[in-house]
N, C-alpha and C positions, 0 to 999 in steps of 0.2 A: 619401348622401354616398362618394364615393369615399375610399380607404383613406388617399390621399394628400394630398386636401382636408382630412380629418380632423385627418392629423398636421400639416398647417400651422397649421390653427385652434389646436390645441393648442398649438404652438410661440410663436405669436403671442400667446397666452392667459398663457402661462409669462411672458413678457416683460415683457407690458405691466401683470401683477399684479406686476413686481419693481420697484417705483418707480426704484432708481437705477441700472439697467442701461439702458447704452444700446447700438445696434449697433456691432458692432468693438471691444467692449472686450474687454480681457485682463486676466483677474483672477489674480495671482499669489498664491502662500501654499503657505509649505513648498517641496518641489523641484517643485511643479505649478503648469502654467498651464491656466485655464479659460478657454477662449472659447465663452461661451453663444450668440451667434450663428451659430456653426458646429458647435454640440453637440459640442465638444472638449474633453476633458480629456487634458493632455500633461505627460510627464514629460521628463528628459535623453534618456532613451533610447526614446520617441517616444510614441505614445498609450496610454491606457490604456484598456482593454477594459471598459467598464462599462455595463450596461444604462441602456434609455432610462428608466424609471422613477425611478432610483436617481441618474441624469444629472438628472432635474427636480428631485429632492428636494435635490440639491447647490447647483443655480442659485439657488432657493428660498433655501434656509440662507446660502449666501454673499452673497445679496443683503441680506441683512440680521443679518452677522455682529455679532456683538456682545451682538444682542436674542434674547430670547425667540420662538421661531416656534412658535403651539400646535398641538399636532394636528389641531384641525379646519381651521385654516389650510393646514397643510402637505397633507392630503390632498382639500381644495377647491381648490388649485393645480394637483397632482399628478393627481387621478383626476375632474375637472370632469364634474359632471351624474352621478356613478356612486357609490352606495354600496357603501362598501366596510369590511371589520373592520379592527377596530387590528391586526392579526397583518400583514394585505397592509402596512402603512407598517412595522411592524419588521422584517418581513423583508426591504425593501427599502433599510432605514437599516444592517440589519447587511450586506447587501451592498455598500453603498457605503464601509462602515467597513474591510469586507474590503479592498476596490479603496485604499483609502489609505493601509492600515498602520496604522489609528487603535489607539494603545494599545499599538506597538509601543515599546520603548525610553524610554517615559516620553512619548512625542510623541501629544498631543489635538489634533483638530479638530472632533469633537462630541461635546457632552455632553447628558446627559439631564437634564433640572430637574423632579423628582416633581411631579406634578401641574400643569406648568404647559406642557410642550412640551420642544421642542429650541434650543440654540444653536452657531452654530458660532466657537468659543473661538478659532482660530489668527488670528495678525496678516495681515492682509489689506492687496495692494497693487494699484493700478488703475492702468489705461494703456489708451492706446488706438490700434488700429491704423494712423489718419489722422496719431497725433502722435509717430508714429516713423518713421524713413527706410526705404524697402522693403529695403533691403539688412542694417536690424538686425531687422527684423521675424520671427517665428519661420518657418520655413520646411517649412510643413504636410506639403506633398508629401514631402519629404525623409523627415521626420519618418515618416510614416506607411508608406513604403515601406523601412524599415530592418528588416534582418536583425539577430536579436542576432549579437554578438562569438562567436566560437569559443572554447573552453578552452583552456589551454595547451598542455595537451596531452592526446591523446586516444588512451587507451589501450584497444587491443584490438577497435578497430572500422573498420579503416583498410578492412579487405575488405567489409564490411558495408555502407559507406559508398559504396562503388565498385559494388556490385551493385545498391544501392536507388538509385542516380544512374541509371544502366543501365535498370530495370525504370521507373523515372520517368518516361524519355523516351519509352519504346517503347510504356508501356500510360496513362499522363498520369494514373493514378490510385491511388495507393498510400496504403497506412497502413501503420503501424509501432503495431503492440501490444504490449503488457507490462505486468507489473505496474510498482506506483509505484515510484518509486525506480532504474527498471534504466536508465534513459540514454535515453529516446525523442524528448527535447528535445534532449538535445545530437547525438543520431543526425541528425537532421532539421534542425538549423540547419547540420552540418557538409555535408548532403545539397545543400542551400539554397547555402553557399560553394563545394563544387565545381561546381556547375552555374552560377556569376556569370558565366560568360563568354559562357554559351550565351543567357541572358536579359538579361544587364546589372542594375545596382543600380535603376535604375528602373522595373523590370519584375516585380520580387521582393516579396512582401508577406508580412509575417508576423502572423497573429493569434492572439491567448493568449486563451483562452475561461474562465480558471480565475475569473477574478473576476466571469463571469455569471452571475447568478441566475436567471435562467427563460429558458424555450427561447424564446420572442418574442423575446429580444433577441440570439439570434445575427445577424438577418443584419445588426442596428444595429451590432453590433461590428466585423462585418466590412465594413460599409462605411464606418465610421470607416477603420478599418485600407489600405483603397483609395485614402479619399480622395474619394469619389463621395457625400457626404453633402450636402444641398439643404433648404433651405426648402418644406414641403408635399411632402412625399416619401413612395415607396414602397420601402424599404429593399431587397426584393427585385427589386424591378424596376431600381432605380438599377444592383445587383450585374453583372445580368444583359447592362444596357445597356453600362454600363460595359468590362466584359471582352468582349465579343461578338467582338471581332476582334482581340484585343489577344495579343498573345504571352507569357504572363505564367505565372510559378510564386507558387501561392499556399499558404503553409504555415501551416494551421488545426490549434493545439497545445490539448490537454487538453480533448478531444471528449467526455470519459465520460460528465460529470454533465448532458450537454444533448446526448444522443445522437441522440434522434430528430431534433431541430432540426437538429441540424451534418448527419448522414445524409440528411437531405430536402434541404438547401442545395447541399450535394456531388454528389448525383447528378444535380439541375437541371443544375447548373454543366458537369457533367462531358456531359451529353447538349445542352445547347444552346449552350455555347461550345467549340467544337473546338479552340481554340489556347491553351485554359489548361490548364496541369496542377496537379494537386491533391494538395500530402503532408498527409495528416492522422497525428496522435498521439491515441493512446486507449487505455485499458485493457480496450476491449473492441472487436471488430471492430463496423465501421459498419454492414457487412450491407447497402450500396448497391449498385446496379446499375454496374457498371464499378469498383469496388474490388478491386485486388489486397493481398490481406493478407501480409504481413509479420511474424512472431512475431517478437520481439528476445528473442534468447537471454542466459543471467547473463554473466558472466565467466568465464573457465573457472578452476576452482579446482585445486589440488594435490592429488592421490590422499591417502587416508589413510595409506597407508606415510610414515614420517617422510623430508622432504626436507632435504639439506642446501642452504644458501643459493642456490647456482645452480639446483640443480632448482626449488625455490621460487621464483626471479623470472622462470623460461620461463613461467609460468601470468599469463596476465591481470589476473587479481585481486589479487595479491601485489604487481606492478610496480605498479598503481591504488596498492594499500597504502602502497605505500614512497613513492610519490610523493606523495602527499597529506600524509604522516607529515614528509616532509621541508619542503615547503612552509608547513608549522604550525610549523616549527622545529627538528627532530629531524633532528640532523647525524651521527649513525652509521649506517654500512654494515648491512646487513642480516648477523648471522654465523649460521652453521651450528647454534647453540646457539638462537638464536630464531629459528631458519625453520620448525621445527615448531608453533611458536606462533604464528607468520604467517598459516600456514598451514591452522592450527586456526581462527582469528579468520575468515577468508574464509570458510572452506565452513561456519562456523556463521550467517554474514552471506547465506547462499546466492549469493553472487558478484552480489549487487545490489549498483551503485557507488555509490548515493549513501549508503546503510547503513556501507558500507566505507569513503569519505568521513570521515564522520560519527566514524567509531570512530576512525580513521587520525589526525584531527586532535586526539586526545589524547595520542598516544603521546609527543607532548615532554614533555608532563608527568609523564604515567605510566609510560613506558616499554612496550617490548610485553609483559613479562609483567604488569605493572601493569594495561595496556588488555585483555588478555584476563580480568584479575581482576574487570574494570568488568563486565564481561558476566554477571559470577556465575552464579547458576544457572539463569538465565533472559536474553534478549536485553533490556538494557537501551535502553526508549525514550525515555527523557528526556534522553539527549546531545544536544548541540546541535550543529549545523553552521555554517555559514556565516551571519552576519549577513544579507550580501546576499539571500540565498538568499530564494525565493518563502515565503510563511509555510509552506505545505505540504511544504516541503522541509529546512525549519529542523529536525526532530527527526524520530525515527523515528514516534514517534505520531503527529504530524501528518502522514507520510506515509501512514497506514493509515487515519488518521481521515478523510482526502480521499475515500479507497474507501470507507470502513464508509456514510459519510453517504449515497452513492446508492442503498445497497442497500432494498430493500424490508423491511418488519417481520419477513416468515415467512425473509428469506435472511440477516438479521443475526443472528436465532433460531436456524439452523439452524450457519451459520459458527461461533456460540460453542460451540455445543455439539461440534461436530466439533474442537475445541481441546483436546479430553481428549485427541485420539490425541497419541502420542509419534511422531513420525516419519511414515511411510506407512500406508495405510490403503486395504481394496478397499472396494469400491460397497454391497457386501453389508453390511461394518463399519457403513461408514456410514448406511447405511438402521434397521441395527440401535440405533444409538445414537441419531442426530436425529431420528427420528420421534417423533412422538405420537401415543399410543393414538387409533385410528380415523382415523390419516392414509392417504390410498390411499398405495402406494407409489410409482406413478408419479406423485404431487406432490413427492415427496421428490427421486425421480430429478429430477426437472425442475427445483429447486431448486437442487442440487450441478451441474448442468451449465450453470446460468446462473451461478453462481460460479466454474465453472471458465472460462466465456467471460469473466467480467469480471476475469479473471486474478487471482484472491484463492485458488484452487486450482491446482496444477501438476499434470499428469499424465503418464505413462511409462506404458510395455511392459513389461511383465518375467511371465516365465514364463508365455508366453502369456494375459497378464491383464492389464486396465487397473488401475494404482496412482495414488491419490491422495495429493496431499500438501500441506499447509500450509507456505509459507515460515516460518522463523522469527520475525519480526517480526510477521507475522501471527498466528501462533498464540499468540505472547504475549500481544496485545492483546486477540485474542477472547477467550483466557483470563481476562484481568482484565475485561473486560465481561461474563463467565460468572460470574465470584466475585461480581462486583456483583447479579447477579439470583438467581431462585428455584429454577433449573434445575442448578446445578452439580452438588449429590448425586446427583438422578436420573440425570443425563450420566454422573456417574463410575461409579454401580450397573451402568449399562446397559452403559457399556463393560466393567466386569467380567465380567460374566456372559457377554457377547459371546465372551470368550475363554476362558471357562470350556468354553461350548457346542463353540466353536472346537475346542479343544484335547482334550476329551473324545472328538468325534470322529474325529481326526487316528489312526485304526488304523496306516495306513501304517508310522507311522513306528516302529512297536513290533517291526516285522518285515522290514521291507523292509533289501536291502543295498544298493539303488543310493543313491550318495552323495547325487545329486542331489535327489534326495527327499527327504532328510533334511534338507541344505542350504537347500532350497527353506523351511524353518521360520526361518531364522536374520532374516529382517527382521521378524518378529511380536515378537521379543524386545524391542524397548525400551518397546511398548505390554504386553507379560506382565509386564515390570518394574515399570510404572507403576502397572497393576491389581493387582499385587501388594502394592506399597508403598501404595498406598490403603486397600485391604480391612485391613490390618494394622495401619492410623492411625486406624481408625475401628471403636472398639469394637462396634457395631452391623453391621458386615459383617466379622467375626473369619471365621463359618463361610463365606464367599465367599472369603477370602484361603486357609482351610484346601484349599477345593473346587479353587482355581485352582493350588495348588501341588501338590496332587495327582497336576492332569491334566497340569502342566510339569512334571512331574520327570523323565521318558521323555525327553523333548525335550532338554531341559539335559544329561542323561547321554550323548544319543546325538550333540550336538553338542560335547560334552568339557567343557561348563561346569561343573566339578565343585564349584568353590569356591560358585559361585551356588546350584547344587542343596544343597549341605549348608546353605546358612545359610536359603533359601527351608523346608526341611523341618524346620529346628529352630524355625522359627518357625511353623508349621504345627502342629508335634507339640507346642511348647506352649500352643497355641490350644484343642488339643481339649477337648471336654467330657470329662467322666467315663462319659457314656452311652457314648462312640465308643470308650473303650479296649478293647482287644480286636477290635476289628471289620476287614474287610478294608482298610480307609481306612488306617487306623493302621497295619496290616501293611506295606501298599503304600509310605508316610511312611519309615515303618523302614527299609525295603529299599532306598530310593532313598537314604536318607541313610547307610547303612553304605557301600553301594557307593560312592555320591562322596567319604566321607571317605578310602576304601581307595584310593580312585584318583586321589585329588588328589595336587598336587606338594607333598609336605610329608617331613620330616625322620622325621616320628614317624608313619608310616602304620602304621593301627592294623585290628586287627580289631575290629569293633563288636554290645556285645549292648545293648541298651536295657533299662534300669530304673528306673522315677519313683523319684525320691528328694525328694521335697518342693520347696521353692522356693530356689535360690541368691543369693547377694546380688549387687546389681549388675544384675541379670537381668528389672526390668520386671515384675513380675508374670508369667514366664515361668516355667514348673517347670524345676528343674535333673533331666535325664534321663539323663543321659551315664555311664556306666561303661567306663572305657578298659582292655582289656588290653593293654598294651603289650607288642607282638611283640618 
């Protein structure tokens, strides 16, 4: 039997099995309208992208609203003559609940009755298209073609929108790629609006794939958006037939979690429908024929040089921060005193538009300084943004969750291990920290490259090398995941071990007079500090801390980080075992300690001699070992 006939048979079976439904019925609940005969779920903003299985479940439950429908009955209706596991039903129910926003702000549509089945509990009202005047019936085609409204202010994207509009008209197939929250959907919507005169509102279609639960549902969702869904149909064929000779703009949003199906459909449309223009958004490239990839950059952040208000507001990230704060009730102009703090917040959030918007929404309550304190020692992933935002955009945690859940188990594991890095790292460092014993080095590299492709690791070229970095929100999220598993201690140990070896091999830093050679080690300081802090905080790894401090001291001195050198040498000398007294290791630490003390900017510059004197008060188990000869 052909796919179209199978689909028609399945649709008739579901409607016949639902005794109350009639052709043309419109079922109203909450903000939704369900039209089973057209297999459409609508809200005030247009069609809800939902897969075929999830829609079948909704139709079955709504038909028996208020009653319990057993798991057996649901699976018989939705998967006729097919044996499926309970997990299939649970997965589709999860997709359905996500599409409905079930459970958000106390609103419930579907409940699980333990041991019995499921029940649709929201109030339902039925009407029939034949009972309503034609002009009062829902304009399905208009709803399908509606492009979402533009935000009130598009910050820092005007040039990008112009470039993408030109590229889309000339190349026909463009994908906007970037990490979650960077603004891909906003830019895509702005491009569509900029081209409205070229296409007309009836020839522009927007498809949100975020609620689709399976790759098989992608053609269904696109067909629903286009309005070419009919009984007994093959969705992909209907799409191609519908678009074959139409001058159309099709925006397909959030392709990343159904990337293979989205890429396949886009490629087929590009090759067989020459008048169709495709604009896709995704966290990774579709890698389809005809695709022109545009990597969307983060908003510009101010430099680390302390800016005044005028300099800070010249950057697009601070502009968005202040605009969002003002829209949430903050009525104060940015002052010169607060400008460096606002700039720091935006840098901390890596110029990611969604993250900036969420954090800025707290400024009216806490002020700029108080909001910076909310971020504390790590990015706060639980701050909530707009209630009306999609669930994946309501917190930073949900934003990263969306990406993390699309990863393979190996990708998840390596991403979590990479969270031990503070700031940037090299591929060699990543291999040393994230690999497991016996792993082939090329498998680690392939996984890291895949994470780069999926916008979870950013890369840049520095000092003739490729540098890798996790965005702060991603790193904070992955670090929490790492802490929940069994790999945290081992990853931290490898991290510290890598930097001991790395610094021990840095022979040129001891003798080179080339400033660039010495300064090339500065970007590693954050990782060195983190490894030192971890080692000296764990009694089992104090000796690693000693080795690391000994290896780091020459670089800290050459970079004029005298206070840091003094501090870590003090910690290392205090952690030495008796067997290490009088060894070359102790003498190197003494020399570095004395030099850092003599060179530091203090009023009590001293010549230092070292003499153990037992333990001093307030020095948590650390020997008091300083004898100062006041100059």
